C-alpha positions as CSV (number, residue, x, y, z in Angstrom):
1,M,-7.5,-1.4,-14.2
2,E,-9.3,1.0,-11.9
3,E,-12.4,-0.1,-10.0
4,Y,-14.4,1.3,-7.1
5,H,-16.7,-0.3,-4.5
6,Y,-18.7,1.6,-1.9
7,N,-18.7,0.1,1.5
8,L,-22.0,0.6,3.5
9,K,-21.4,1.7,7.0
10,L,-23.1,-1.5,8.3
11,A,-20.2,-3.6,7.0
12,S,-17.8,-1.4,9.0
13,R,-19.8,-1.9,12.2
14,I,-19.9,-5.6,11.6
15,A,-16.1,-5.7,11.1
16,N,-15.6,-3.6,14.2
17,Q,-17.4,-6.3,16.3
18,L,-15.6,-9.1,14.5
19,S,-12.3,-7.6,15.4
20,I,-13.1,-8.5,18.9
21,I,-14.9,-11.9,18.5
22,S,-13.7,-13.4,15.3
23,P,-11.4,-16.4,15.8
24,R,-10.2,-16.3,12.2
25,N,-7.8,-13.4,12.6
26,S,-7.0,-13.1,16.3
27,N,-3.5,-13.2,17.8
28,Y,-4.6,-16.5,19.5
29,E,-5.3,-18.0,16.1
30,N,-1.9,-16.8,14.8
31,L,-0.2,-18.6,17.7
32,K,-1.7,-21.9,16.6
33,K,0.1,-21.6,13.3
34,I,3.4,-20.2,14.6
35,D,5.4,-23.4,14.0
36,V,4.3,-23.3,10.3
37,A,5.2,-19.6,10.1
38,K,8.6,-20.2,11.7
39,N,9.4,-22.7,9.0
40,I,8.1,-20.5,6.2
41,F,10.0,-17.4,7.2
42,K,13.1,-19.1,8.7
43,N,15.4,-17.7,6.1
44,Y,14.3,-14.1,6.8
45,G,14.4,-13.9,10.6
46,N,12.8,-15.0,13.8
47,I,9.1,-14.5,14.5
48,G,8.7,-11.7,17.0
49,G,10.2,-8.5,15.6
50,L,8.5,-5.7,17.7
51,D,9.8,-5.0,21.2
52,H,7.4,-2.1,21.9
53,P,4.3,-3.6,23.5
54,I,2.0,-0.6,23.2
55,Q,2.8,0.1,19.6
56,K,2.5,-3.6,18.8
57,M,-0.9,-3.8,20.4
58,I,-2.1,-0.9,18.4
59,I,-0.9,-2.4,15.1
60,T,-2.3,-5.9,15.8
61,N,-5.7,-4.5,16.8
62,F,-5.7,-2.5,13.6
63,L,-4.7,-5.5,11.4
64,D,-7.4,-7.6,13.1
65,L,-10.0,-5.0,12.3
66,R,-8.9,-4.8,8.7
67,L,-8.8,-8.5,8.2
68,S,-12.3,-8.8,9.8
69,Y,-13.6,-6.4,7.2
70,Y,-12.3,-8.5,4.4
71,Y,-13.7,-11.7,5.9
72,V,-17.1,-10.0,5.9
73,R,-16.7,-8.6,2.4
74,F,-15.3,-11.7,0.8
75,S,-17.2,-14.8,2.1
76,K,-14.7,-17.2,0.3
77,M,-11.6,-15.5,1.7
78,P,-9.1,-18.1,3.0
79,N,-7.5,-18.1,6.4
80,V,-4.8,-15.4,6.5
81,Y,-2.2,-15.2,9.3
82,Y,0.3,-12.4,9.9
83,Y,3.5,-12.4,11.8
84,F,6.2,-9.8,12.6
85,I,9.7,-10.9,11.6
86,E,12.9,-9.7,13.1
87,N,14.4,-8.2,10.0
88,N,15.1,-4.5,9.5
89,S,14.3,-4.5,5.8
90,F,11.3,-2.6,4.4
91,K,9.4,-5.6,3.2
92,I,6.1,-7.5,3.5
93,M,5.7,-10.9,1.9
94,V,3.0,-13.4,1.4
95,K,3.5,-17.2,1.4
96,K,1.0,-20.0,0.8
97,Y,1.1,-23.3,2.8
98,D,-1.6,-25.8,2.1
99,N,-4.7,-23.6,1.7
100,D,-3.6,-21.0,4.2
101,Y,-1.8,-17.7,3.6
102,F,0.9,-16.3,5.8
103,I,1.9,-12.6,5.7
104,G,5.4,-11.8,7.0
105,I,5.8,-8.2,8.1
106,F,9.4,-7.3,8.6
107,S,10.1,-5.1,11.6
108,G,11.8,-2.6,9.3
109,V,8.4,-1.6,7.9
110,F,7.2,-0.6,11.4
111,Y,10.4,1.3,12.3
112,I,10.8,3.1,8.9
113,I,7.2,4.3,8.9
114,Q,7.6,5.6,12.4
115,D,11.0,7.1,11.7
116,L,9.6,8.9,8.6
117,I,6.6,10.3,10.5
118,F,8.9,11.5,13.3
119,K,11.5,13.1,11.0
120,V,8.9,14.8,8.8
121,N,7.4,16.3,11.9
122,S,10.6,17.0,13.6
123,N,11.8,20.6,14.4
124,T,15.4,19.5,14.0
125,V,16.9,21.2,11.0
126,D,19.2,18.3,10.0
127,S,17.2,15.2,10.9
128,K,17.9,12.5,8.4
129,L,16.1,9.2,8.1
130,S,17.8,6.2,9.8
131,I,17.9,4.0,6.8
132,T,20.4,2.3,4.6
133,N,19.8,1.5,0.9
134,F,21.8,-1.2,-0.7
135,R,20.8,-2.2,-4.3
136,N,17.3,-0.9,-3.6
137,N,17.0,-3.0,-0.4
138,I,15.9,-0.4,2.1
139,S,16.6,-1.2,5.8
140,F,16.2,0.5,9.1
141,D,19.6,1.4,10.7
142,Q,19.5,-0.9,13.8
143,K,21.8,1.4,15.8
144,D,19.1,4.1,15.9
145,E,16.4,1.8,17.2
146,S,16.9,2.7,20.9
147,N,16.4,6.4,20.1
148,L,13.4,6.0,17.8
149,F,10.8,6.0,20.6
150,K,12.9,7.5,23.4
151,N,11.4,11.0,23.1
152,N,8.6,10.3,20.6
153,N,5.8,8.5,22.4
154,A,3.5,11.5,22.3
155,L,4.3,12.0,18.6
156,F,3.5,8.4,17.9
157,H,0.1,8.5,19.6
158,E,-0.7,11.9,17.9
159,N,0.0,10.3,14.5
160,I,-1.6,6.9,14.9
161,P,-4.3,7.6,12.2
162,L,-1.5,8.6,9.8
163,F,0.5,5.6,10.6
164,Q,-2.5,3.4,10.0
165,V,-3.2,4.9,6.6
166,I,0.4,4.2,5.5
167,F,0.5,0.8,7.0
168,Q,-2.9,-0.1,5.6
169,T,-1.8,0.9,2.1
170,I,1.2,-1.5,2.2
171,F,-0.7,-4.3,3.9
172,T,-3.7,-4.1,1.5
173,H,-1.3,-4.4,-1.5
174,E,-0.2,-7.8,-0.2
175,L,-3.7,-8.9,0.6
176,C,-4.7,-8.2,-3.1
177,H,-2.3,-10.9,-4.2
178,I,-4.4,-13.3,-2.1
179,I,-7.9,-11.9,-2.8
180,R,-7.4,-11.4,-6.6
181,G,-5.8,-14.8,-7.0
182,H,-2.3,-13.6,-8.1
183,L,-0.5,-16.1,-6.0
184,D,-2.5,-19.0,-7.2
185,L,-2.1,-18.0,-10.8
186,K,1.7,-17.7,-10.4
187,E,1.7,-21.1,-8.7
188,N,-0.1,-22.7,-11.6
189,E,1.3,-20.8,-14.6
190,K,4.7,-19.4,-15.7
191,L,4.2,-15.7,-16.2
192,S,6.5,-13.3,-18.1
193,R,8.2,-10.4,-16.3
194,S,5.8,-8.0,-17.9
195,E,2.8,-10.0,-16.6
196,L,4.3,-10.0,-13.1
197,Q,4.6,-6.2,-13.3
198,T,0.9,-6.1,-14.4
199,L,-0.1,-8.0,-11.2
200,E,1.8,-5.5,-9.1
201,M,0.0,-2.7,-10.8
202,D,-3.3,-4.4,-10.0
203,A,-2.3,-4.7,-6.3
204,D,-1.5,-1.0,-6.2
205,S,-4.9,-0.2,-7.8
206,F,-6.6,-2.5,-5.3
207,S,-4.8,-0.7,-2.4
208,V,-5.8,2.7,-3.7
209,N,-9.5,1.7,-3.9
210,Y,-9.6,0.5,-0.3
211,F,-7.8,3.7,0.8
212,F,-10.9,5.5,-0.5
213,I,-13.3,3.0,1.2
214,F,-11.7,3.2,4.6
215,N,-10.6,6.9,4.8
216,I,-12.7,9.2,2.6
217,E,-16.2,10.4,3.7
218,H,-19.1,9.9,1.4
219,Q,-22.3,11.7,0.7
220,I,-24.9,8.9,0.5
221,I,-27.7,9.6,-2.0
222,N,-29.5,6.3,-1.5
223,K,-28.7,2.7,-0.7
224,E,-27.0,2.1,-4.0
225,T,-25.5,5.5,-4.8
226,S,-22.9,7.6,-3.0
227,F,-20.5,10.4,-4.0
228,L,-17.2,11.6,-2.6
229,K,-17.2,14.9,-0.9
230,L,-14.2,17.2,-1.5
231,S,-14.5,18.5,2.0
232,K,-11.5,20.1,3.8
233,K,-11.0,16.9,5.8
234,N,-11.1,14.7,2.7
235,I,-8.7,16.9,0.8
236,E,-6.3,16.8,3.7
237,T,-6.5,13.0,3.9
238,L,-5.8,12.8,0.1
239,E,-2.9,15.1,0.4
240,N,-1.3,13.1,3.3
241,Y,-1.9,9.9,1.3
242,L,-0.2,11.3,-1.8
243,F,2.6,13.0,0.2
244,Y,3.7,9.8,2.0
245,T,3.1,7.5,-1.0
246,Y,5.4,9.6,-3.0
247,I,8.1,9.5,-0.3
248,F,7.9,5.7,0.2
249,L,8.1,5.1,-3.5
250,R,10.9,7.7,-3.7
251,F,13.0,5.5,-1.3
252,Q,13.2,2.9,-4.1
253,N,14.5,5.5,-6.6
254,L,12.9,7.8,-9.1
255,N,15.2,7.1,-12.0
256,K,14.4,8.2,-15.5
257,F,12.0,5.8,-17.2
258,E,13.7,3.6,-19.9
259,I,11.3,1.2,-21.5
260,N,14.1,-1.0,-22.8
261,K,15.0,-2.0,-19.2
262,T,11.5,-3.1,-18.2
263,P,11.5,-6.6,-19.7
264,N,14.1,-7.6,-17.0
265,L,12.1,-6.4,-14.1
266,R,9.7,-8.4,-11.8
267,H,8.2,-5.2,-10.4
268,P,7.2,-2.1,-12.3
269,P,9.7,0.9,-12.2
270,T,8.9,3.0,-9.2
271,I,8.3,6.1,-11.3
272,I,5.6,4.2,-13.3
273,R,3.9,2.9,-10.1
274,L,3.7,6.5,-8.9
275,K,2.1,7.7,-12.1
276,F,-0.4,4.9,-12.2
277,I,-1.4,5.5,-8.6
278,I,-2.1,9.2,-9.3
279,D,-4.0,8.3,-12.4
280,N,-6.1,5.8,-10.4
281,I,-6.8,8.4,-7.7
282,L,-7.9,10.9,-10.4
283,S,-10.1,8.3,-12.1
284,I,-11.9,7.5,-8.9
285,L,-12.4,11.2,-8.1
286,E,-13.7,11.9,-11.6
287,L,-16.2,9.1,-11.3
288,K,-17.4,9.8,-7.7
289,V,-17.1,13.6,-7.2
290,L,-20.0,15.9,-8.2
291,E,-18.1,19.1,-7.5
292,K,-16.2,19.3,-10.8
293,E,-14.7,22.7,-10.3
294,K,-13.2,21.6,-6.9
295,L,-11.9,18.5,-8.6
296,L,-10.2,20.4,-11.4
297,H,-8.6,22.7,-8.8
298,F,-7.4,19.7,-6.7
299,A,-6.0,18.0,-9.8
300,S,-4.3,21.1,-11.3
301,N,-3.1,22.7,-8.1
302,N,-3.1,20.5,-5.0
303,I,-1.5,17.4,-6.5
304,P,1.4,19.3,-8.1
305,Q,2.0,21.2,-4.9
306,I,1.9,18.1,-2.8
307,I,4.3,16.2,-5.1
308,K,6.7,19.2,-5.0
309,K,6.5,19.4,-1.2
310,A,7.1,15.6,-0.9
311,E,10.2,15.8,-3.0
312,E,11.5,18.8,-1.0
313,T,10.8,17.0,2.2
314,Y,12.5,13.8,1.0
315,L,15.6,15.7,0.1
316,K,15.8,17.2,3.6
317,I,15.6,13.9,5.4
318,T,17.9,11.9,3.1
319,Y,21.2,12.5,1.3
320,D,19.7,11.8,-2.2
321,S,19.7,14.3,-5.1
322,E,16.7,15.9,-6.8
323,K,14.9,13.7,-9.3
324,L,11.5,15.2,-9.6
325,I,12.3,16.2,-13.2
326,N,12.2,12.5,-14.1
327,F,8.6,12.3,-13.0
328,I,7.6,15.5,-14.7
329,E,9.0,14.3,-18.0
330,L,6.9,11.2,-17.8
331,F,3.8,13.1,-18.6
332,D,4.9,13.8,-22.1
333,S,6.7,10.5,-22.6
334,K,5.8,8.3,-25.7
335,E,7.6,5.4,-24.0
336,F,5.2,5.7,-21.0
337,D,2.2,5.5,-23.4
338,E,3.8,2.5,-25.0
339,Y,4.4,0.8,-21.6
340,K,0.8,1.6,-20.5
341,I,-0.7,-0.1,-23.5
342,K,1.4,-3.1,-22.8
343,I,0.2,-3.3,-19.2
344,F,-3.4,-2.9,-20.3
345,S,-2.9,-5.6,-22.9
346,N,-1.5,-7.9,-20.3
347,W,-4.4,-7.3,-18.0
348,N,-6.9,-8.2,-20.7
349,K,-5.2,-11.6,-21.0
350,L,-4.6,-12.1,-17.3
351,R,-8.1,-11.3,-16.3
352,D,-9.5,-14.3,-18.2
353,K,-7.1,-16.5,-16.1
354,L,-7.6,-14.8,-12.8
355,V,-11.4,-15.4,-12.9
356,N,-10.6,-19.0,-12.0
357,Y,-8.8,-17.9,-8.8
358,S,-10.1,-14.5,-7.6
359,I,-12.6,-14.3,-4.8
360,S,-13.5,-10.7,-5.6
361,D,-14.9,-9.0,-8.7
362,L,-12.1,-8.1,-11.1
363,P,-11.7,-4.8,-12.9
364,E,-13.1,-4.9,-16.5
365,K,-10.9,-5.2,-19.5
366,N,-9.4,-2.0,-20.9
367,N,-10.2,-0.4,-24.2
368,F,-7.2,1.4,-25.8
């Protein structure tokens, strides 16, 4: 389900201006719909959610910029409003009301991302994440909120680009459900659990593609053609992306893959999502990198080292036990190959239906 689109720099400049002048995605526009949002999210918490004005301003400006880009790129994109919800769970959700879409960002997302960045970069030997995990519902531990920013303001500003990459990845996943027509399809048809997992895979793929568009430098050959440069800066960006993606997925568990359990799941197993994301990254690099020797080195050396480092870091900042072996075993798993074929088969069927709802180009069908 991989795809790749190159974004001309002109679109970024337009989006940058629109982030200031566009009424479609401003905080003022969000306020006009706040009563609707309060009703939509009333079972999850109050609208508000962030008590740190400087950090909130940075996040809202960033989200306005990203939404402006999508409004430019997709002329038929509907109105999208976002709100912070007073709820410490690590969750973002999308709801539809009339023809508008409302994204609820739980405050726990903001706090847990910050807590992770702080703890990973902390010099304290025994600095554990301030999270609770009950039945895979990850939440920020409220009692630690007062200490989160107490001595970390400088660290926050130093790591704003990193925060934005992480936040963008999660936010773009949810936007995909709107842009690719997932929500409309689910509204009009009853889908199997396996088909729902396939849509989640598509959202992960979409998010990976836009990570490349927003964060990786290109070598422009002509107006139509560009290639990715495996420069030191790009490699560092890719490594950070893989490192934090691994840790965030690791929160949800990295249990051994058992295909007989997948029919009961609405979301793909975490270990499968991680494998698909890495495969997607490699497929983009293979398509868009001219320096094949550098690419081979990155795939065979950098990626394994980053995954190993991420697991070691995760174990230092949590009380969990080592599970990297489960991920390693996946590479020789016949069950994984069987599951992958099922997901691709689902996509080939779902794609024909999504054409009626998607406002973007869809990845082509898979041959397997």
